[in-house]
ROGU-542959 format. One record per atom (N, C-alpha, C): x, y, z; residue in one letter. Coordinates in steps of 0.02 Angstrom, whole numbers, padded with zeros to 5 digits, always signed. Example, Ala and Ser with C-alpha at 12.3 -4.5 7.8 and 13.67 -1.06 7.14 Angstrom:
2
+00660-00284+00390a;+00615-00225+00390a;+00660-00165+00390a;+00642-00112+00354s;+00684-00053+00357s;+00645+00002+00394s;
***
This chain:
314
+00738-01507+00053m;+00715-01449+00034m;+00794-01417+00009m;+00799-01410-00047f;+00855-01365-00076f;+00890-01301-00013f;+00940-01298+00001r;+00970-01258+00027r;+01034-01225-00009r;+01045-01165+00002v;+01118-01145-00020v;+01164-01135+00034v;+01219-01163+00006e;+01297-01179+00070e;+01304-01108+00094e;+01333-01105+00145k;+01335-01031+00179k;+01391-00993+00148k;+01448-01026+00113m;+01496-00989+00079m;+01467-00958+00024m;+01398-00975+00000d;+01375-00941-00064d;+01321-00910-00046d;+01298-00908+00012r;+01244-00849+00037r;+01248-00777+00021r;+01297-00763+00054k;+01318-00682+00039k;+01324-00665-00049k;+01344-00707-00088r;+01347-00694-00160r;+01281-00712-00187r;+01247-00745-00152l;+01189-00755-00189l;+01138-00700-00166l;+01148-00675-00100f;+01110-00612-00090f;+01133-00557-00134f;+01200-00542-00145a;+01215-00494-00177a;+01194-00485-00248a;+01201-00555-00280a;+01163-00576-00364a;+01094-00549-00351a;+01038-00564-00299i;+00988-00547-00319i;+00980-00475-00310i;+01009-00439-00260l;+01013-00356-00247l;+01041-00320-00325l;+01084-00347-00361l;+01103-00326-00424l;+01047-00323-00476l;+01016-00378-00466a;+00977-00406-00522a;+00913-00351-00512a;+00883-00349-00443i;+00843-00301-00426i;+00869-00224-00445i;+00920-00201-00432t;+00954-00122-00454t;+00941-00117-00523t;+00957-00171-00565i;+00948-00154-00632i;+00899-00158-00669i;+00843-00191-00622t;+00775-00198-00651t;+00744-00115-00630t;+00763-00097-00567v;+00712-00036-00551v;+00761+00030-00592v;+00813+00022-00625s;+00861+00071-00644s;+00831+00090-00721s;+00817+00023-00754c;+00783+00041-00817c;+00710+00054-00813c;+00677+00042-00759a;+00604+00046-00758a;+00597+00132-00733a;+00668+00153-00696a;+00660+00230-00688a;+00665+00272-00737a;+00726+00226-00788r;+00742+00268-00853r;+00672+00286-00896r;+00616+00219-00904a;+00576+00222-00946a;+00518+00261-00925a;+00512+00273-00860a;+00453+00309-00841a;+00455+00391-00869a;+00396+00410-00872e;+00398+00469-00898e;+00341+00511-00873e;+00339+00569-00839y;+00299+00621-00804y;+00284+00663-00847y;+00223+00679-00867v;+00202+00750-00914v;+00219+00810-00858v;+00231+00850-00901p;+00241+00913-00868p;+00164+00945-00847p;+00172+00974-00776t;+00107+01010-00757t;+00074+01044-00801t;+00090+01089-00846a;+00063+01126-00888a;+00032+01086-00949a;+00053+01018-00963e;+00021+00978-01003e;-00018+00930-00974e;-00024+00916-00920w;-00065+00858-00890w;-00132+00862-00894w;-00176+00812-00926e;-00241+00798-00919e;-00259+00729-00885e;-00325+00750-00860p;-00351+00693-00820p;-00356+00616-00860p;-00350+00561-00846p;-00343+00512-00882p;-00407+00489-00898p;-00421+00468-00948v;-00483+00431-00980v;-00489+00368-00971v;-00528+00341-00936i;-00537+00284-00920i;-00554+00229-00975i;-00539+00178-00989d;-00581+00134-01055d;-00599+00070-01002d;-00674+00069-01001e;-00689+00024-00967e;-00665-00042-00977e;-00670-00072-01043e;-00650-00145-01060e;-00594-00147-01034e;-00523-00103-01059e;-00466-00110-01041e;-00456-00117-00965e;-00487-00073-00919a;-00489-00075-00847a;-00499-00148-00823a;-00560-00171-00843l;-00590-00239-00825l;-00543-00294-00849l;-00500-00290-00889r;-00453-00334-00914r;-00385-00320-00869r;-00360-00283-00853s;-00289-00267-00819s;-00289-00224-00762s;-00336-00170-00736a;-00326-00130-00687a;-00419-00115-00667a;-00451-00158-00633p;-00525-00148-00628p;-00527-00084-00580p;-00475-00088-00524w;-00477-00009-00484w;-00482+00053-00521w;-00472+00058-00577l;-00483+00117-00617l;-00555+00141-00632l;-00598+00081-00619l;-00659+00097-00621l;-00680+00143-00564l;-00640+00132-00523v;-00677+00168-00449v;-00665+00254-00468v;-00611+00259-00502l;-00580+00330-00529l;-00627+00355-00577l;-00648+00315-00620k;-00699+00348-00676k;-00771+00350-00642k;-00787+00317-00589v;-00851+00336-00555v;-00833+00404-00517v;-00776+00409-00492a;-00757+00482-00452a;-00758+00536-00491a;-00747+00530-00557q;-00726+00589-00600q;-00816+00603-00625q;-00859+00555-00624e;-00916+00581-00642e;-00954+00615-00570e;-00931+00616-00532e;-00950+00639-00469e;-00914+00714-00457e;-00872+00737-00491i;-00856+00792-00508i;-00900+00851-00491i;-00921+00898-00445g;-00956+00951-00447g;-01011+00948-00401g;-01021+00902-00368y;-01066+00872-00327y;-01057+00906-00269y;-01107+00948-00243v;-01103+00994-00172v;-01147+00976-00116v;-01127+00965-00071e;-01168+00941-00012e;-01223+00975+00010e;-01261+00972+00056g;-01316+01014+00069g;-01395+00985+00076g;-01446+01018+00101p;-01428+01083+00118p;-01400+01107+00157p;-01406+01067+00219r;-01356+01066+00275r;-01284+01046+00275r;-01234+01088+00313k;-01172+01059+00323k;-01156+00991+00324k;-01111+00970+00286d;-01077+00889+00305d;-01144+00841+00270d;-01202+00869+00253e;-01258+00825+00239e;-01249+00804+00160e;-01229+00747+00152s;-01226+00712+00082s;-01251+00660+00064s;-01252+00639-00005k;-01281+00569-00017k;-01223+00519-00013k;-01176+00532-00004y;-01121+00468+00009y;-01130+00455+00094y;-01137+00508+00124g;-01154+00500+00206g;-01211+00455+00218g;-01267+00474+00183e;-01331+00445+00187e;-01334+00363+00160e;-01293+00377+00125w;-01296+00300+00089w;-01246+00253+00140w;-01200+00272+00176f;-01163+00240+00207f;-01212+00229+00277f;-01239+00290+00300g;-01285+00256+00354g;-01285+00341+00406g;-01246+00374+00392d;-01235+00440+00428d;-01233+00514+00369d;-01312+00542+00363i;-01320+00584+00319i;-01277+00636+00334i;-01256+00666+00410r;-01227+00720+00419r;-01160+00691+00444r;-01096+00697+00407t;-01046+00681+00444t;-00981+00697+00381t;-00930+00701+00424a;-00877+00739+00364a;-00867+00654+00301a;-00871+00672+00252w;-00879+00611+00201w;-00842+00612+00161w;-00766+00635+00168c;-00710+00608+00115c;-00710+00524+00110c;-00702+00485+00156a;-00699+00409+00162a;-00765+00398+00130a;-00822+00418+00158e;-00891+00399+00127e;-00883+00408+00061e;-00858+00468+00023f;-00852+00474-00049f;-00832+00406-00059f;-00770+00385-00060l;-00730+00351-00093l;-00760+00279-00095l;-00788+00267-00031t;-00802+00183-00025t;-00887+00191-00075t;-00917+00247-00064w;-00974+00243-00120w;-00964+00238-00188w;-00892+00263-00198c;-00857+00259-00276c;-00867+00177-00285c;-00829+00151-00233v;-00817+00080-00235v;-00863+00026-00249v;-00927+00043-00209n;-00990+00020-00215n;-01009+00031-00284n;-01021+00080-00324q;-01030+00095-00381q;-00997+00056-00422q;-00932+00050-00426a;-00898+00020-00475a;-00912-00047-00477a;-00920-00098-00409d;-00947-00155-00410d;-01006-00160-00443d;-01062-00120-00423e;-01122-00132-00444e;-01142-00123-00511e;-01089-00086-00547r;-01123-00062-00618r;-01073-00121-00664r;-01005-00126-00647y;-00973-00176-00683y;-00960-00249-00667y;-01002-00259-00601g;-00979-00339-00589g;-00929-00357-00553g;-00882-00284-00534t;-00810-00316-00511t;-00819-00329-00433t;-00772-00353-00398s;-00777-00373-00314s;-00713-00335-00297s;-00712-00264-00295l;-00668-00233-00264l;-00680-00207-00197l;-00734-00202-00164m;-00748-00192-00105m;-00730-00246-00054m;-00687-00214+00001d;-00647-00259+00039d;-00606-00308+00016d;-00590-00303-00057q;-00537-00350-00085q;-00478-00302-00094q;-00492-00252-00137v;-00441-00191-00183v;-00447-00128-00116v;-00516-00120-00099y;-00514-00049-00064y;-00563-00067-00003y;-00551-00029+00060p;-00601-00055+00118p;-00674-00025+00113p;-00708-00057+00144y;-00767-00034+00164y;-00777+00002+00241y;-00754+00078+00231y;-00753+00110+00281y;-00783+00190+00279y;-00786+00220+00338g;-00827+00285+00342g;-00780+00333+00381g;-00731+00320+00400h;-00679+00367+00443h;-00611+00372+00408h;-00584+00427+00404p;-00503+00420+00364p;-00456+00402+00405p;-00465+00378+00482k;-00425+00361+00514k;-00431+00273+00512k;-00494+00256+00491d;-00479+00170+00475d;-00469+00160+00421d;-00456+00200+00372g;-00416+00157+00306g;-00360+00137+00298g;-00304+00189+00327a;-00247+00157+00317a;-00211+00085+00369a;-00258+00085+00416p;-00226+00025+00462p;-00253-00036+00408p;-00308-00019+00378w;-00351-00082+00322w;-00279-00102+00273w;-00244-00052+00255f;-00201-00054+00198f;-00128-00077+00226f;-00109-00062+00290i;-00055-00079+00333i;-00071-00162+00341i;-00126-00193+00350e;-00114-00268+00381e;-00126-00303+00305e;-00143-00283+00261r;-00135-00316+00185r;-00073-00300+00151r;-00024-00268+00185e;+00046-00252+00169e;+00039-00214+00096e;-00009-00161+00095r;-00021-00124+00034r;-00034-00045+00043r;+00007-00032+00112f;+00015+00050+00127f;+00098+00051+00132f;+00099+00121+00098i;+00168+00153+00080i;+00181+00221+00117i;+00212+00222+00169s;+00214+00280+00204s;+00259+00326+00152s;+00239+00395+00180s;+00276+00453+00147s;+00345+00468+00146s;+00347+00446+00235t;+00423+00454+00269t;+00463+00397+00259t;+00442+00342+00242g;+00479+00282+00226g;+00490+00240+00280g;+00443+00248+00324k;+00435+00207+00400k;+00345+00217+00404k;+00325+00172+00445l;+00262+00166+00467l;+00251+00216+00509l;+00207+00267+00508p;+00184+00308+00550p;+00169+00311+00623p;+00140+00233+00635t;+00127+00225+00713t;+00190+00189+00736t;+00226+00141+00698t;+00259+00089+00747t;+00335+00118+00716t;+00364+00134+00677g;+00419+00149+00650g;+00458+00097+00605g;+00432+00052+00588e;+00456-00001+00535e;+00476+00036+00473e;+00538+00011+00451k;+00574+00041+00389k;+00529+00005+00322k;+00523+00028+00271m;+00490-00007+00215m;+00539-00016+00161m;+00521-00032+00103w;+00572-00027+00042w;+00518-00053-00011w;+00527-00029-00088l;+00476-00021-00146l;+00499-00104-00163l;+00459-00135-00187d;+00485-00193-00224d;+00521-00190-00290d;+00560-00204-00279g;+00623-00215-00339g;+00683-00170-00313g;+00672-00137-00256a;+00713-00090-00245a;+00780-00119-00200a;+00842-00078-00206d;+00890-00113-00162d;+00922-00077-00102d;+00870-00034-00086h;+00870+00005-00018h;+00807+00014+00026h;+00829+00036+00083y;+00747+00064+00116y;+00721+00129+00085y;+00663+00130+00090l;+00621+00174+00062l;+00647+00243+00092l;+00662+00288+00043k;+00680+00367+00095k;+00626+00405+00091k;+00634+00449+00137n;+00572+00510+00148n;+00556+00536+00072n;+00485+00552+00052k;+00456+00566+00007k;+00486+00531-00058k;+00500+00470-00050e;+00530+00435-00113e;+00483+00406-00161e;+00427+00393-00128y;+00379+00339-00168y;+00332+00405-00204y;+00322+00378-00266i;+00293+00426-00326i;+00215+00398-00318i;+00170+00413-00304p;+00107+00390-00293p;+00086+00370-00388p;+00034+00320-00394q;+00014+00294-00446q;-00059+00296-00437q;-00080+00317-00498t;-00163+00324-00521t;-00210+00257-00488t;-00252+00287-00442g;-00294+00221-00416g;-00275+00224-00338g;-00215+00261-00319d;-00178+00260-00248d;-00237+00290-00207d;-00249+00272-00134y;-00271+00317-00097y;-00226+00362-00066y;-00234+00433-00064l;-00188+00476-00021l;-00228+00499+00044l;-00179+00492+00100w;-00208+00518+00165w;-00166+00575+00187w;-00193+00627+00215i;-00165+00690+00255i;-00175+00674+00333i;-00128+00697+00358a;-00140+00710+00436a;-00133+00769+00464a;-00177+00799+00459y;-00162+00887+00478y;-00142+00894+00537y;-00164+00850+00587y;-00130+00858+00667y;-00082+00825+00694y;-00086+00757+00683s;-00051+00710+00714s;-00029+00646+00679s;+00023+00635+00651p;+00025+00552+00607p;+00011+00491+00667p;+00051+00526+00739k;+00027+00467+00783k;-00033+00453+00792k;-00093+00506+00787k;-00159+00495+00815k;-00192+00479+00732k;-00172+00459+00681g;-00181+00438+00625g;-00207+00501+00560g;-00243+00481+00524t;-00269+00517+00456t;-00330+00576+00477t;-00337+00625+00447d;-00386+00672+00440d;-00421+00678+00380d;-00392+00645+00322h;-00432+00659+00264h;-00401+00612+00218h;-00439+00600+00161v;-00408+00553+00106v;-00448+00580+00041v;-00405+00554-00007a;-00429+00567-00074a;-00393+00524-00122a;-00418+00522-00193l;-00409+00466-00226l;-00355+00501-00289l;-00296+00460-00289v;-00262+00487-00339v;-00268+00487-00413v;-00266+00524-00464e;-00291+00530-00530e;-00226+00525-00567e;-00176+00547-00550g;-00116+00550-00595g;-00054+00600-00545g;-00001+00618-00581v;+00061+00642-00564v;+00082+00673-00615v;+00106+00736-00601s;+00142+00783-00643s;+00214+00809-00635s;+00251+00834-00681l;+00323+00869-00663l;+00314+00925-00645l;+00341+00963-00609e;+00341+01026-00599e;+00419+01055-00635e;+00410+01134-00659p;+00477+01142-00687p;+00538+01140-00643p;+00532+01142-00585d;+00586+01136-00530d;+00604+01051-00518d;+00583+01009-00552g;+00585+00936-00553g;+00554+00912-00500g;+00506+00936-00456t;+00466+00914-00403t;+00394+00887-00436t;+00361+00832-00401f;+00302+00806-00429f;+00237+00842-00396f;+00186+00843-00433l;+00122+00868-00409l;+00067+00811-00422l;+00032+00804-00362i;-00012+00742-00364i;-00085+00774-00385i;-00104+00739-00428h;-00182+00755-00452h;-00233+00716-00411h;-00275+00745-00391v;-00324+00701-00341v;-00394+00718-00337v;-00435+00674-00344i;-00505+00700-00333i;-00545+00667-00256i;-00571+00728-00230e;-00573+00722-00164e;-00649+00738-00140e;-00681+00705-00092g;-00738+00746-00065g;-00743+00768+00001g;-00783+00831+00022n;-00782+00841+00089n;-00732+00894+00095n;-00699+00942+00025n;-00647+00983+00016n;-00677+01054-00010n;-00709+01083+00037p;-00728+01090+00092p;-00803+01061+00096p;-00820+01064+00026d;-00898+01051+00042d;-00923+01027-00033d;-00876+00996-00064r;-00896+00969-00123r;-00840+00910-00152r;-00871+00890-00198v;-00814+00843-00238v;-00786+00881-00303v;-00716+00877-00298q;-00679+00920-00346q;-00599+00893-00338q;-00572+00934-00397r;-00495+00903-00424r;-00466+00957-00375r;-00404+00917-00341n;-00355+00959-00315n;-00269+00936-00309n;-00239+00970-00306t;-00162+00941-00315t;-00124+00952-00257t;-00079+00916-00235y;-00034+00921-00174y;+00034+00915-00203y;+00078+00953-00163d;+00149+00931-00186d;+00170+00862-00146d;+00205+00830-00187q;+00216+00759-00170q;+00261+00768-00119q;+00299+00810-00098k;+00349+00827-00038k;+00317+00856+00021k;+00259+00874+00017w;+00208+00902+00075w;+00219+00865+00129w;+00235+00903+00187k;+00249+00863+00251k;+00189+00834+00281k;+00124+00865+00267l;+00065+00832+00299l;+00026+00767+00253l;+00076+00745+00213i;+00055+00676+00176i;+00062+00639+00209i;+00016+00578+00233y;+00044+00529+00289y;+00060+00475+00253y;+00020+00447+00190g;+00049+00386+00163g;-00008+00375+00094g;+00007+00321+00068y;-00033+00294+00026y;-00056+00216+00021y;-00126+00212+00011g;-00145+00142+00014g;-00151+00108-00074g;-00123+00077-00073t;-00105+00049-00166t;-00153-00011-00171t;-00187-00007-00222p;-00234-00062-00254p;-00193-00126-00266p;-00140-00126-00273v;-00083-00201-00273v;-00034-00189-00233v;-00011-00248-00209r;+00073-00220-00164r;+00132-00205-00215r;+00157-00142-00181r;+00210-00109-00225r;+00273-00105-00172r;+00263-00135-00115a;+00315-00114-00060a;+00303-00173-00008a;+00356-00181+00037s;+00355-00222+00102s;+00396-00182+00154s;+00387-00220+00213r;+00403-00179+00276r;+00461-00220+00322r;+00498-00203+00362i;+00516-00245+00406i;+00455-00265+00452i;+00461-00339+00474i;+00414-00364+00528i;+00459-00382+00593i;+00423-00350+00638r;+00457-00361+00695r;+00396-00398+00752r;+00425-00408+00810t;+00381-00439+00857t;+00311-00390+00885t;+00286-00434+00887w;+00206-00417+00878w;+00163-00371+00819w;+00201-00367+00782n;+00161-00343+00704n;+00102-00404+00689n;+00052-00379+00647r;+00007-00417+00628r;-00022-00405+00552r;-00004-00438+00504s;-00020-00441+00442s;-00038-00495+00414s;-00047-00487+00334d;-00053-00545+00310d;+00000-00576+00288d;+00065-00539+00302d;+00141-00580+00294d;+00155-00602+00345d;+00149-00574+00411c;+00161-00611+00470c;+00125-00684+00480c;+00058-00692+00442k;+00030-00773+00438k;+00074-00816+00404k;+00095-00795+00347v;+00150-00836+00301v;+00212-00860+00324v;+00245-00804+00372i;+00295-00804+00405i;+00290-00859+00437i;+00222-00854+00504m;+00228-00897+00539m;+00212-00966+00519m;+00172-00975+00470r;+00153-01039+00442r;+00220-01074+00406r;+00265-01045+00378f;+00324-01061+00350f;+00373-01093+00410f;+00380-01037+00445l;+00434-01080+00515l;+00391-01132+00534l;+00321-01145+00561g;+00293-01191+00574g;+00307-01253+00534g;+00298-01248+00458e;+00308-01300+00414e;+00376-01322+00422e;+00433-01287+00434l;+00491-01306+00445l;+00522-01335+00515l;+00469-01333+00574g;+00496-01357+00629g;+00509-01324+00672g;+00523-01248+00644f;+00552-01185+00697f;+00494-01177+00752f;+00446-01200+00731l;+00379-01166+00768l;+00322-01239+00785l;+00298-01240+00850k;+00249-01303+00857k;+00187-01272+00834k;+00128-01327+00810e;+00082-01294+00783e;+00043-01252+00815e;+00029-01257+00881y;-00022-01215+00919y;+00031-01141+00926y;+00092-01139+00896q;+00113-01071+00896q;+00106-01041+00853q;+00078-01060+00798v;+00074-01016+00728v;+00007-00977+00732v;+00015-00904+00714s;-00048-00874+00717s;-00030-00834+00677s;-00082-00776+00657d;-00082-00723+00623d;-00050-00659+00638d;-00013-00667+00696q;+00044-00613+00739q;+00122-00644+00736q;+00159-00590+00729f;+00225-00613+00744f;+00249-00595+00821f;+00243-00665+00854t;+00244-00673+00920t;+00322-00685+00945t;+00327-00666+01007d;+00400-00681+01026d;+00428-00744+01012d;+00370-00789+01007k;+00401-00858+00985k;+00431-00853+00923k;+00383-00826+00867g;+00396-00833+00797g;+00466-00796+00795g;+00486-00736+00837s;+00554-00706+00819s;+00609-00739+00844s;+00594-00788+00902e;+00650-00830+00904e;+00640-00891+00860e;+00602-00901+00832a;+00594-00952+00796a;+00649-00934+00708a;+00623-00861+00714l;+00662-00849+00654l;+00744-00831+00667l;+00758-00820+00716i;+00818-00801+00734i;+00851-00891+00728i;+00825-00933+00742r;+00856-01005+00718r;+00866-01008+00651r;+00815-00996+00626y;+00809-00993+00542y;+00863-00953+00516y;+00869-00888+00536q;+00917-00855+00502q;+00988-00893+00522q;+01002-00899+00580k;+01072-00937+00585k;+01094-01002+00563k;+01032-01045+00543q;+01050-01092+00499q;+01060-01083+00435q;+01026-01033+00405n;+01034-01011+00326n;+01108-00941+00329n;+01132-00930+00372g;+01193-00893+00374g;+01168-00819+00362g;+01120-00802+00396i;+01080-00737+00388i;+01081-00695+00447i;+01103-00628+00452k;+01113-00596+00520k;+01057-00602+00558k;+01063-00632+00607a;+01016-00660+00668a;+00975-00600+00705a;+00935-00572+00679t;+00909-00505+00706t;+00837-00526+00730t;+00815-00571+00722g;+00734-00590+00754g;+00682-00550+00698g;+00694-00507+00664t;+00657-00476+00618t;+00657-00500+00540t;+00603-00479+00502v;+00608-00501+00450v;+00640-00427+00409v;+00689-00422+00392d;+00728-00370+00366d;+00722-00369+00281d;+00760-00333+00264m;+00766-00346+00175m;+00794-00403+00157m;+00858-00417+00191e;+00898-00474+00174e;+00860-00548+00186e;+00821-00538+00249t;+00784-00615+00258t;+00735-00599+00222t;+00700-00556+00209r;+00641-00552+00158r;+00674-00581+00078r;+00720-00566+00050a;+00759-00591-00011a;+00776-00664-00011a;+00795-00684+00047f;+00813-00756+00054f;+00759-00800+00070f;+00694-00781+00099l;+00633-00810+00110l;+00594-00819+00030l;+00589-00769+00001e;+00553-00767-00078e;+00589-00818-00131e;+00658-00837-00114q;+00684-00890-00147q;+00676-00961-00138q;+00640-00973-00083d;+00618-01020-00062d;+00532-01043-00076d;+00531-01114-00121p;+00473-01117-00149p;+00426-01144-00096p;+00424-01156-00032l;+00383-01166+00013l;+00354-01106+00035l;+00389-01058+00037y;+00371-00987+00051y;+00333-00954-00012y;+00347-00961-00066q;+00306-00928-00117q;+00235-00977-00124q;+00232-01041-00111q;+00178-01091-00095q;+00127-01044-00051q;+00157-01045+00010l;+00112-01028+00063l;+00091-00947+00061l;+00136-00903+00009l;+00112-00840-00008l;+00061-00832-00045l;+00062-00879-00097a;+00003-00892-00168a;-00056-00899-00125a;-00061-00954-00083e;-00117-00982-00050e;-00143-00923-00003e;-00108-00870+00028t;-00138-00814+00063t;-00174-00765+00029t;-00132-00754-00045q;-00171-00714-00089q;-00224-00729-00125q;-00242-00791-00121r;-00309-00824-00165r;-00368-00784-00138r;
***
């Protein structure tokens, strides 16, 4: 397999980061956010969504549910009844119901592929984390503290840097991020406030007793993070992490002979970290034993890694 000579590796990594920086800079200049006073909810074209962004059909279903009120008893809803618990705090059940409706109406396969089948807000973020489609509002995973970076970025994600996109799940932790989330909503769009801050427009259920539109300041300290329908970020992988990427990295190290076949698993074990250190040293990368930004950039240039990643994403 082709390997870059050590004297050229730093130059290669610098070139990769430069290309990434240019791409991000252009994208940032092209991005336009409507002033809040002019913002209007998006109108979802069914045919266009089916071609390019089927997850937007979930938003279309959610828009149709605006105005639904629970009852007659508190926390009694058709969403909870559909999920199997007619009386429950039903913000997550509402979104899961919308995913199911989109699949039934349009023949999509979004459930457990793009969005999770779940009925408690604390269960949703872990599903996205395992699939590398969670973006923390602080720039670090709330429970374990691994740094993250947006795809195409040249730096680790900063606090409140990520601007959510239409179709993201937004979680709120009213009490403690360490204990998980307490409420979930579906992002409908983002607008620009006069002071230059961003306002997130959402549709949510069970707040307090109905399906309604609401807005949140993008810098609000209680926002836990976001689940994205497509991958938009990566995170540092360290010992005992478990995710789709861990499977690929362990398989990659096994294929290259750094791990024995029986040592390959879907968890990044201590043996995986030791193997990665050997790989990093062999390729002139700082030997951290973690998959940091530099290591990930190098891995992604390897055709074998790309092949294994593509197989995992099928």
